DRENZALO-222027 format. One line per 10 residues: their letters; for each residue x, y, z of N, C-alpha, C. Coordinates in pm, 1 decimal. Atoms other than C-alpha are relative to their C-alpha. Example, Ala and Ser with C-alpha at 12.3 -4.5 7.8 and 13.67 -1.06 7.14 Angstrom:
BEGIN
AS = 89.0:-119.0:0.0:1230.0:-450.0:780.0:90.0:120.0:0.0 | -82.0:-119.0:-6.0:1367.0:-106.0:714.0:-77.0:109.0:73.0
//
This chain:
BEGIN
XXXXXXXXXX = -101.4:-88.8:-55.8:9817.1:6151.0:7674.7:-74.2:-19.1:134.6 | 91.1:39.7:-83.8:9787.5:6102.2:8025.8:-121.8:143.3:103.7 | 92.1:-94.7:-55.1:9487.1:6316.3:8213.6:100.2:8.0:134.6 | -28.4:-71.2:-140.5:9526.3:6543.6:8531.3:6.5:-114.6:91.7 | 75.3:71.4:-78.8:9586.0:6430.1:8836.2:-51.2:-10.7:122.6 | 140.7:11.2:-139.3:9315.9:6353.1:9146.9:32.7:45.9:113.8 | -10.8:-78.4:-158.4:9344.8:6584.1:9448.7:-74.1:-94.1:64.0 | 115.3:20.8:-152.6:9163.9:6465.1:9747.5:16.7:131.7:81.1 | -13.6:-124.4:-13.2:9055.2:6683.7:9947.1:67.8:70.1:125.4 | -118.5:-102.1:-113.9:9316.9:6686.3:10203.8:118.4:8.8:-60.9
XXXXXXXXXX = -99.1:-81.1:73.4:9567.7:6718.0:9987.3:-29.4:122.7:-53.2 | 66.0:-107.4:73.3:9417.6:6994.9:9836.2:24.6:134.8:180.1 | -22.0:-126.8:-142.0:9416.7:7167.4:10214.7:80.7:-12.3:51.2 | -171.1:-44.8:-18.6:9805.4:7101.0:10268.1:17.6:53.6:-94.4 | -31.1:-92.4:71.2:9860.5:7271.0:9985.8:10.3:162.8:11.2 | 14.2:-128.4:-15.5:9674.1:7539.1:10032.7:58.9:92.3:160.5 | -64.4:-71.5:-146.4:9807.8:7544.9:10443.7:123.5:42.5:-4.9 | -208.3:-76.4:99.5:10188.7:7565.6:10257.4:-27.6:107.4:-79.4 | 30.4:-147.2:74.5:10061.0:7840.7:10072.6:-5.2:78.3:80.1 | 12.5:-98.1:-93.9:9957.6:8060.1:10311.9:126.9:17.1:137.2
XXXXXXXXXX = -141.4:-8.6:-33.6:10280.3:7989.8:10500.6:108.6:76.6:-60.1 | -64.4:-71.9:103.9:10423.2:8177.8:10231.1:-66.3:179.3:-42.2 | 31.3:-67.1:45.4:10189.8:8409.7:10200.6:-107.7:58.2:120.4 | 84.7:-12.9:-56.9:9843.5:8552.8:10342.8:-162.4:-30.5:-79.1 | 170.8:-2.0:102.1:9449.0:8532.9:10280.4:-30.8:70.0:-115.6 | 20.0:-179.4:86.7:9450.0:8909.2:10091.5:91.1:-69.5:-101.1 | -151.2:67.4:160.6:9769.5:8722.0:9843.2:-99.2:-95.2:-65.3 | -18.6:150.7:-36.0:9606.2:8363.3:9892.1:-120.5:4.7:-96.8 | 65.3:46.0:80.9:9394.1:8243.7:9573.6:18.1:-163.3:-80.8 | 78.0:235.6:7.0:9248.8:7894.3:9411.4:70.6:29.3:-148.2
XXXXXXXXXX = -138.9:95.2:63.2:9438.5:7967.3:9106.4:139.4:27.9:-2.2 | -208.6:51.1:-54.7:9789.5:8021.7:9280.5:-44.5:-182.5:36.9 | -5.7:189.1:-1.5:9646.5:7691.2:9425.3:21.5:-23.1:-77.0 | -2.1:114.7:84.1:9583.7:7540.5:9145.3:157.6:-14.3:-100.8 | -105.7:-15.5:86.6:9896.1:7664.1:8978.8:107.0:-101.2:109.8 | -6.4:114.5:-51.4:10049.3:7475.7:9266.9:34.1:-125.4:25.2 | 49.0:119.0:44.3:9910.7:7210.3:9230.7:2.0:-60.0:-122.0 | 15.9:14.6:87.8:9970.3:7201.7:8864.4:-102.9:-74.8:-63.0 | 164.9:36.1:46.3:9576.5:7158.6:8788.1:-1.1:147.7:-41.3 | 122.4:-174.9:31.6:9277.3:7451.7:8720.0:-56.6:-33.8:128.4
XXXXXXXXXX = 107.7:-32.6:-119.2:9075.7:7621.5:8914.0:-122.3:-87.0:-23.4 | 130.9:116.9:-61.1:8796.8:7373.7:8853.9:25.8:-117.0:31.1 | 29.5:151.6:-150.7:8901.1:7063.2:8991.1:-19.5:55.2:108.3 | -23.0:13.2:-191.4:8940.7:7241.4:9319.7:-122.2:4.8:31.2 | 140.8:-71.2:-44.5:8587.5:7419.9:9276.3:-89.9:-131.2:20.0 | 173.7:111.7:-29.4:8413.7:7064.0:9290.7:80.5:-10.4:110.7 | -26.7:23.5:-201.6:8584.7:7030.0:9627.0:-58.8:127.7:85.4 | 93.0:-164.8:-45.3:8449.3:7404.8:9725.2:-13.0:78.7:-65.3 | 116.6:-72.8:94.1:8236.4:7648.3:9619.2:63.4:124.1:-3.4 | -87.7:-163.4:16.1:8485.9:7956.0:9656.3:104.8:25.7:121.4
XXXXXXXXXX = -137.0:-75.6:-51.1:8818.4:8112.0:9807.4:-57.7:-46.7:209.1 | 55.3:-3.5:-143.0:8586.6:8184.3:10141.7:1.2:-161.5:81.3 | 54.4:108.4:-65.3:8492.3:7825.7:10224.8:179.7:-80.8:2.9 | -108.6:45.5:79.2:8849.6:7691.3:10114.8:57.8:61.7:98.9 | -104.3:-13.5:-63.0:8986.0:7861.1:10383.5:-39.1:-7.7:101.7 | 45.6:40.0:-99.0:8742.7:7833.9:10648.6:8.6:-174.7:32.5 | -53.8:213.4:28.7:8848.1:7405.5:10575.9:152.2:51.7:87.0 | -115.0:-40.4:28.6:9199.2:7553.4:10601.6:31.3:-24.7:149.5 | -10.5:-38.6:-195.6:9158.6:7709.0:10991.1:-65.0:-89.1:86.6 | 113.4:119.9:-98.3:8872.8:7459.9:11067.3:161.6:-132.9:-4.2
XXXXXXXXXX = -127.3:77.7:-76.3:9196.6:7186.0:11062.7:96.4:-27.0:171.0 | -103.8:-68.8:-148.5:9423.5:7417.6:11314.1:-86.8:-29.7:134.5 | 63.1:59.6:-74.7:9108.3:7331.9:11484.1:-16.2:-141.4:87.4 | 55.7:153.7:78.4:9023.3:6962.1:11418.2:207.4:-8.7:138.1 | -112.2:59.5:-16.8:9419.6:6913.0:11524.1:44.0:80.4:214.6 | 51.1:-37.6:-128.4:9362.3:7169.7:11860.9:-26.9:-85.0:156.0 | 28.6:99.2:-25.6:9181.0:6938.5:11981.6:-54.7:-150.2:12.0 | -41.0:127.2:72.2:9298.5:6625.3:11867.8:20.0:-61.3:171.5 | -10.5:83.9:-179.3:9282.9:6417.4:12291.1:-50.3:78.6:78.1 | 20.8:-107.1:-91.2:9169.9:6650.1:12445.3:-123.9:-60.4:96.4
XXXXXXXXXX = 57.9:12.9:-112.4:9011.8:6555.1:12785.8:-82.9:105.6:49.9 | 25.0:-107.1:-65.4:8751.1:6780.2:12994.4:14.2:-113.7:133.3 | -10.4:-13.4:-206.1:8867.3:6786.6:13356.4:98.6:97.0:68.1 | -12.2:-171.8:-83.4:8915.2:7078.2:13648.3:-153.7:57.5:-62.0 | 115.6:-36.0:46.7:8644.3:7280.3:13680.4:-35.9:92.1:-103.9 | 1.0:-17.1:173.4:8462.3:7492.2:13397.2:130.3:89.0:-37.6 | -92.3:-77.1:-2.9:8772.6:7750.7:13493.4:38.4:-29.3:-121.0 | -138.9:75.2:59.1:9045.6:7530.2:13384.4:-8.3:-87.8:-135.5 | 2.6:36.4:162.1:8855.2:7360.9:13067.6:-34.7:131.9:-74.6 | -23.1:-90.6:122.3:8819.2:7708.6:12924.7:112.4:-0.9:-73.9
XXXXXXXXXX = -126.8:-33.7:36.3:9116.1:7763.1:12963.2:124.6:-94.8:-57.0 | -78.4:95.5:101.0:9317.9:7467.4:12841.2:-76.9:-29.9:-124.5 | -37.9:-16.9:189.6:9101.4:7475.2:12532.7:72.2:138.6:-53.8 | -94.0:-198.3:53.4:9236.2:7882.7:12490.0:87.2:-29.5:-10.3 | -64.8:24.2:63.8:9515.6:7756.2:12503.5:55.1:-118.8:-59.1 | -105.3:85.3:123.9:9546.5:7442.2:12301.2:-34.6:81.6:-119.4 | -31.7:-96.6:89.5:9427.1:7693.0:12058.1:56.7:103.3:-26.2 | -197.1:-110.2:27.4:9736.2:7957.5:12091.1:35.0:-100.1:-41.2 | -121.2:106.5:38.2:9952.7:7634.8:12058.7:-19.6:-6.1:-106.0 | -36.0:19.2:137.0:9832.7:7519.6:11782.3:-29.7:60.6:-140.4
XXXXXXXXXX = 22.9:-75.3:120.8:9764.4:7814.9:11557.5:155.5:103.0:48.9 | -151.3:-39.9:-29.5:10136.5:7922.5:11682.4:77.6:-75.4:-76.9 | -116.6:27.5:104.5:10284.0:7686.9:11471.3:-37.5:-1.6:-117.8 | 53.0:-118.9:107.8:10105.1:7840.6:11195.5:-42.7:59.7:20.2 | 51.1:-151.3:-8.6:10059.1:8205.4:11278.4:-38.0:62.9:-124.5 | 141.2:-43.0:106.5:9956.5:8277.1:10936.7:-145.9:4.2:0.1 | 164.2:93.1:-26.9:9666.9:8053.3:10987.1:-43.1:57.3:89.4 | 116.7:-79.0:-124.1:9568.9:8265.6:11288.4:-84.7:145.0:-41.4 | 45.2:-69.3:49.3:9423.2:8540.9:11093.9:-99.1:-59.7:-134.8 | 174.9:18.7:83.4:9232.6:8336.0:10837.8:-102.0:-50.8:76.2
XXXXXXXXXX = 92.7:77.7:-72.8:9059.9:8182.5:11126.3:-97.6:100.4:24.2 | 19.9:-132.5:-84.9:9018.5:8546.4:11297.9:-98.1:68.7:-180.9 | 68.8:-57.3:73.1:8884.4:8653.7:10957.9:-142.0:-74.1:-78.8 | 153.7:66.6:130.0:8631.6:8381.1:10744.8:-22.8:-104.2:139.4 | 102.4:68.2:-50.3:8582.3:8172.8:11081.0:16.9:-123.1:-30.2 | 19.2:135.2:-24.6:8518.9:7797.1:11102.4:-155.8:-51.7:15.0 | 158.7:72.1:-29.8:8196.6:7567.2:11041.7:10.5:-153.9:9.7 | -51.7:202.0:91.0:8369.8:7193.7:10977.4:5.3:-46.4:187.0 | -31.6:181.4:-118.3:8398.1:6914.0:11235.8:39.8:92.4:188.7 | -126.9:-46.0:-96.2:8700.5:7142.0:11457.2:-118.6:65.6:57.8
XXXXXXXXXX = 33.7:-101.9:-14.5:8522.0:7437.7:11509.4:-155.2:-45.1:96.5 | 98.8:93.2:-99.6:8189.8:7171.0:11657.7:100.5:-36.9:159.9 | -44.7:107.5:-134.7:8409.0:7024.3:11884.3:43.2:144.8:100.5 | -15.4:-128.3:-27.4:8522.6:7412.7:11997.1:-107.0:40.5:94.1 | 112.6:-41.7:-52.8:8200.3:7508.8:12041.7:-37.9:-42.3:120.2 | 26.4:129.7:-54.0:8084.3:7184.8:12206.7:64.9:-0.4:151.5 | -121.1:-3.1:-120.3:8380.3:7203.1:12487.9:-37.0:166.4:107.4 | 23.0:-123.8:-80.3:8250.5:7589.5:12553.7:-117.6:-4.2:75.6 | 101.6:-32.4:-25.4:7965.1:7591.2:12556.9:-77.8:-108.6:154.9 | 2.1:105.7:-76.4:7971.0:7265.3:12805.6:38.8:125.9:95.8
XXXXXXXXXX = -72.2:-89.9:-111.3:8213.2:7481.0:13048.5:-84.6:51.2:37.7 | 52.1:-54.9:24.4:8037.3:7713.0:12993.1:-167.8:-15.7:149.1 | 87.4:19.0:-71.2:7720.1:7596.3:13164.6:14.7:-86.3:131.8 | -109.7:37.9:-65.4:7914.7:7392.9:13382.7:-12.2:78.0:141.8 | 11.8:-95.7:-33.5:7946.7:7734.7:13538.3:-95.8:54.5:123.0 | 129.4:-47.0:-78.3:7594.3:7808.2:13670.7:-107.3:98.7:-61.1 | 47.9:-107.7:98.1:7513.0:8090.0:13417.9:-173.9:-113.8:-17.9 | 164.0:56.9:26.3:7123.6:8029.9:13325.8:34.7:-29.1:-144.6 | -2.6:28.5:142.6:7083.7:7941.4:13027.1:-34.6:72.9:-102.3 | 98.0:-75.6:111.2:6931.3:8236.1:12887.6:102.1:57.6:-56.7
XXXXXXXXXX = -109.7:-78.9:-36.7:7275.9:8421.2:12967.5:127.7:-72.1:-125.6 | -100.2:78.3:54.0:7525.5:8145.5:12768.4:18.1:83.0:-108.5 | -45.3:-16.8:135.9:7481.5:8206.9:12408.5:92.8:172.7:3.3 | -96.4:-123.3:-7.5:7609.2:8623.7:12473.1:117.2:-61.2:43.6 | -120.3:4.9:-78.2:7849.0:8519.6:12721.2:57.8:-106.5:-126.5 | -87.9:-47.5:178.5:7993.8:8307.3:12434.5:57.6:82.2:-96.9 | -46.9:-113.6:73.9:8014.3:8513.9:12227.3:92.9:92.4:-6.7 | -72.8:-93.3:-87.5:8204.2:8759.6:12430.4:178.0:-52.9:18.5 | -128.8:86.8:-35.4:8457.9:8465.9:12496.3:96.4:-33.9:-117.0 | -84.9:-12.8:151.9:8540.7:8371.8:12150.0:70.5:148.2:-30.2
XXXXXXXXXX = -58.8:-144.9:116.5:8542.6:8696.9:12007.8:147.9:63.0:85.3 | -144.1:-19.0:-72.9:8871.6:8730.8:12296.9:41.0:-98.3:2.7 | -84.5:139.2:-3.5:9009.7:8451.8:12258.0:58.8:-18.5:-136.8 | -40.4:-22.0:171.8:9023.4:8467.3:11857.2:77.4:174.1:-51.3 | -73.5:-124.7:76.8:9114.9:8840.6:11871.5:116.1:-22.9:40.9 | -99.5:46.8:-52.1:9419.9:8721.0:12117.3:104.4:-89.6:-42.0 | -94.2:81.2:81.9:9534.8:8482.9:11905.6:54.7:55.2:-199.0 | -15.6:-39.8:112.8:9500.1:8633.9:11605.0:75.1:88.6:-18.8 | -158.4:-104.2:-42.1:9706.0:8945.1:11718.8:102.9:-80.9:16.2 | -129.4:62.5:-75.5:9948.2:8710.7:11884.4:68.9:-60.6:-189.0
XXXXXXXXXX = -49.4:41.0:120.2:9982.0:8513.1:11516.6:35.7:76.2:-111.9 | -98.5:-165.5:89.0:10091.9:8856.6:11324.4:130.5:-13.6:62.9 | -198.3:28.2:-25.2:10390.7:8852.6:11535.1:92.3:-106.5:-1.5 | -74.5:83.4:8.6:10437.8:8545.5:11515.8:63.9:-58.9:-179.1 | -19.7:25.1:136.1:10475.0:8562.2:11149.6:99.1:107.4:-85.4 | -105.1:-113.6:21.5:10717.8:8834.4:11121.6:126.7:-51.0:24.9 | -107.9:47.3:-13.7:11055.3:8714.3:11011.1:73.2:87.2:148.0 | -191.8:-5.4:-111.4:11430.7:8769.1:11216.3:-30.1:224.6:-46.6 | -116.4:-130.0:17.6:11535.2:9135.9:11037.7:-175.9:111.6:50.5 | 116.1:-54.0:-37.5:11142.1:9226.1:11078.9:-75.8:80.7:129.5
XXXXXXXXXX = -11.8:-7.7:-188.3:11147.1:9180.4:11417.0:64.8:48.7:70.5 | -92.9:-41.1:-70.8:11428.2:9351.3:11471.8:22.6:157.0:-40.4 | -10.7:-98.7:51.0:11361.7:9663.9:11242.6:-172.2:65.2:116.2 | 134.1:-29.2:-114.9:10994.8:9663.3:11507.5:66.2:13.3:149.0 | -30.1:-96.9:-146.8:11202.9:9679.9:11823.1:55.2:171.9:63.8 | -85.4:-153.9:-23.5:11437.0:9968.0:11698.4:-58.6:145.5:5.5 | 138.8:-129.2:49.3:11113.0:10167.7:11616.2:-78.6:-0.7:134.3 | 20.4:7.5:-132.3:10996.2:10068.9:11920.7:109.0:75.3:137.1 | -84.1:-123.6:-72.8:11275.1:10165.3:12118.7:1.3:169.9:-17.9 | -74.7:-152.2:56.7:11337.4:10524.0:11943.5:-144.1:24.9:90.6
XXXXXXXXXX = 91.7:-41.6:-87.3:10952.8:10566.9:12015.4:-10.4:34.7:168.6 | -35.2:25.2:-161.0:11008.7:10476.0:12407.2:6.6:90.5:137.5 | -121.8:-29.7:-82.2:11323.0:10516.5:12544.6:58.5:175.8:-62.4 | -19.8:-131.6:78.4:11360.8:10833.5:12300.8:-114.3:110.7:12.0 | 76.8:-86.9:25.3:11035.4:11040.1:12381.9:56.9:94.7:92.3 | -34.2:-97.1:-17.5:11055.5:11348.0:12458.5:-52.3:59.8:145.0 | 96.0:44.5:-187.6:10951.1:11389.0:12906.7:-74.0:143.3:-71.5 | 93.7:-170.7:-48.4:10825.9:11820.2:12824.7:-145.0:-88.5:-56.2 | 114.4:20.6:60.0:10600.5:11657.5:12545.7:-131.7:-123.0:74.5 | 67.4:46.5:-87.1:10543.0:11355.6:12684.4:41.2:-89.7:150.2
XXXXXXXXXX = -44.9:48.7:-144.4:10583.0:11281.7:13067.1:-12.0:-71.9:121.3 | 70.4:129.5:-48.7:10410.8:11030.4:13169.4:39.2:-141.5:-83.0 | -70.9:95.9:49.8:10558.5:10806.7:12884.6:137.9:-9.6:34.6 | -171.5:-14.2:-35.1:10922.1:10902.7:12980.7:2.9:-47.9:116.5 | 14.0:28.3:-167.6:10819.0:10807.1:13326.7:-1.1:-152.5:13.2 | 17.9:153.8:-37.1:10711.5:10466.8:13272.4:60.2:-80.0:-117.7 | -82.6:59.3:144.4:10989.1:10422.4:12956.7:5.2:-133.4:6.1 | -114.7:103.7:10.9:11223.3:10166.9:13083.0:-103.4:-103.1:60.5 | 82.8:139.0:-12.3:10913.5:9924.1:13224.2:-97.5:-77.2:-134.5 | 103.1:-16.8:152.8:10737.7:9998.0:12900.3:14.8:-146.9:-45.4
XXXXXXXXXX = -27.4:56.6:1.3:10703.1:9686.3:12772.1:-13.4:-82.9:-160.4 | 31.8:-33.0:135.7:10682.4:9603.3:12330.9:-126.4:-118.6:2.8 | 97.5:58.0:91.1:10379.5:9435.1:12200.8:-25.9:-168.4:31.5 | -46.7:254.3:47.5:10544.3:9067.4:12125.7:55.6:-44.6:188.2 | -101.2:84.7:-139.4:10691.4:9034.7:12506.6:-126.8:-101.1:90.6 | 87.8:119.1:-148.6:10563.9:8745.9:12722.2:-177.7:23.5:-39.1 | 95.8:-2.2:111.1:10248.5:8684.1:12483.8:-61.9:-122.2:60.0 | 10.8:178.2:-82.9:10181.6:8346.2:12701.8:-45.8:99.2:113.8 | 146.7:-25.1:-157.1:10101.4:8542.9:13048.4:-57.4:115.4:-47.3 | 93.6:-94.1:12.1:9926.5:8823.9:12895.0:-117.2:-61.9:-19.3
XXXXXXXXXX = 167.8:16.1:6.1:9669.0:8607.3:12735.6:-29.0:-116.6:101.6 | -6.2:16.5:-118.6:9710.3:8424.2:13046.8:-159.5:25.5:136.5 | 72.2:-175.8:-161.7:9584.6:8731.6:13280.9:-60.6:47.9:-101.6 | 93.1:-75.4:49.1:9361.3:8864.4:13027.3:-100.9:-154.1:-40.7 | 114.7:76.0:-46.4:9179.1:8543.9:13004.2:-11.4:-40.3:140.1 | 108.1:73.4:-123.3:9139.6:8462.4:13354.3:-83.2:133.0:46.1 | 38.6:-84.0:-78.6:9052.5:8817.7:13449.8:-170.7:9.2:-52.8 | 128.1:35.3:55.6:8735.5:8728.9:13164.6:-90.3:-96.1:71.6 | 89.7:118.8:-119.2:8639.8:8394.9:13371.3:-75.2:90.0:135.3 | 7.9:-59.7:-121.9:8683.3:8603.2:13683.2:-160.7:47.2:-41.6
XXXXXXXXXX = 92.3:-41.5:41.8:8441.5:8788.5:13506.6:-211.7:-74.5:26.8 | 71.9:50.1:29.4:8205.6:8578.2:13439.0:-63.6:-75.0:134.2 | 24.2:84.9:-124.5:8224.7:8366.0:13781.3:-90.3:59.1:100.7 | 15.2:-88.8:-120.5:8111.5:8695.8:13951.7:-162.5:37.2:-68.8 | 130.4:22.7:-41.1:7802.4:8675.7:13760.6:-62.9:-29.9:-35.2 | 29.5:93.4:-87.6:7721.0:8359.5:13872.5:-129.9:10.4:56.7 | 124.0:21.5:-115.0:7361.0:8325.4:14048.1:77.2:-49.5:89.9 | 18.9:104.2:-146.2:7388.3:8284.9:14401.2:-26.0:-55.5:67.0 | 137.4:20.4:-6.2:7175.7:8044.3:14526.9:-27.8:52.0:145.0 | 67.9:-6.0:-119.2:6985.0:8138.7:14827.7:5.0:-105.9:100.8
X = -40.0:136.5:-168.8:7079.8:8006.7:15198.0:-118.0:-26.1:55.8
//
C-alpha cells in the first residue's frame, strides 16, 4: 500500500491560503487543512508547530510578494507611501488574509523586509534614533489597521454588499431630521465606509507622515 504523499512547506502554504479565501482565521484549522490535502494533522505539525505559526507564515508570503521587486525611490515620505501602497495592493488581491495579518502578524522574511525599509525611511527623515522605534510602531499600527479594515470590505460578496448599501441608505437618507438634525443636514454628502478607500488610505497616511515631519528637529541657524 502506497504511503501518504509528502507535502512541501510551500504546498502547505498554498493550500492554507486557498482555504482561507473561502473562510477566515476563526474557522480555519490544521485539521481542515490536513483534510483538504488528504493527509493527517501530524504530518503538518512537522512543518509548523501550531495554527498561529502557520497563519503567520501565510501572511508573511503576502508581505514577500508586496516587496518583490521593490526599489527605494524618492524621499523618505515617498518611500513609506510606496511601501504602504504595495502592502495595500498585495492584501487587496487576497482580502481575507488581511485579517490574518492584522491579528497574527508575521515574523518571517517578508516582515523583516518591510520592517527594514520602514525603519530606514524613518531614519532618513532626520528623526533622532531614540524616537524611531515608537514612531515605527505607531506607523505600522496605522497601516495594518487601514489594510485590515479594507480587507473586511473586500471580502464581502456582492449580495451582502448590496444589503449593506441599502441599510446605509436607510440609516442616513432616512434619518429623522428632528432627532438627528446634523446627520440629516449632511446626509447626501456622507459616503459609505467602502467608498474611495484608496483616496482615504493615502490621505490618512499623508496626514500621519506630515505629523512625523513636523516633529523632526530643525537644524539651528
